[in-house]
N, C-alpha and C positions, 0 to 999 in steps of 0.2 A: 166533760172535764171531771165534774167531780169522783166519777166512776173511775176513771183511770187514776185522778193523783191519791186515792185512798187505796187502790189496790197495787198499788208500786209502792206505796209506802209500807204496807203491810210485805210484800216482795223483800224488799231492802234489808226489813228486819231478818226474814228467814235467809237472806244470803248473807247478813253478818253472825248470823248462827253458824252457817253452814262454814263458811271461813273461818269462825273460832275450833270449830273440830277439825278441817285439814289442815289450821297449823298447830292444831295439838297434833296430831296423829303425823305431821311430817319433821317435826322436833323424836319423837320418837324412835323414826325410822332411823333420821337421820344418828340419832344416839347410837343408834343399836351398829347401824353400817360402821359409829366411828371405835367401837368396841371391836370391831372385824365379826360381828355375832351376824353373819350376814342369814344364815336359818332363823335366827330371830328378828331380822328387820322385815323375814318375808313376813313373816307369822304377825307380827304388826302390822304391816301394809295391808295385808289379806283381814284383818281383824277392823283395823282403819275402813275395808270398804265395807263390811260389812255392820259398821255402826251406823255410815253413811247410809246407806241402804233404811234400817232399822230407824234413824230420825227423818228421811225421806218420808215412809212410808206412815209413821205415826202423823208427820205434822200433814201431808196431803191427806188423811182419813179425816185428820183432827179439823182442816182447815175445809173439805167438802161439807161437814156433818153442819161447823158451826161459822159457817162462812155471816150469813144475814146477822148475828148476832154481833160477829169481830167488826161487823163494819159499821154498825149501829153504837157498838162502842166507841169506833174514833168520829162519831158526830154522823151520820149517815142517816138521811131522814128518810121515809119509804120510798119517795120518789127514785134516787139515786141507787138504793139497796136492788130493786127491782131491775137495774139496769145494771149493775153489777152481778146480777145473779146469772143473769143471761152468759156471763164468762166466767166468773170468779169460782163457780162447784170444776169449772174445768178446770182452772189453771192451778188452783190448790194441788187436785189429786194429778195433776203430770207433774206434779215438783218428784214424785217415785221414779219418772225417767226422766230427769230435769239433769244432765250432766254437770252445770253447775251448782246444782244445788246437793249432790252427792262427791262428786272430784274438783271441787273447786280447790 
């Protein structure tokens, strides 16, 4: 249970980051639409998607590389870290393709 609790705590932090970025992009796109500048709204949306992919890739690579250290920083002992590593790296690397992270 400790492994699930620690990994889900880390995922909630990542989801909060993703939601913050997506809300910001949504506000920018809405502003462009309100200005009746549909082309700029399209460019802003495309840039938001690219930004989401870049952030997801960076977090995924960093998370996969630093997973044991991140879990120890959150208070996990070696037994819990070993249990987390069975799944944790794949979860972190999977953020690149997780639509909840990219397009929340």
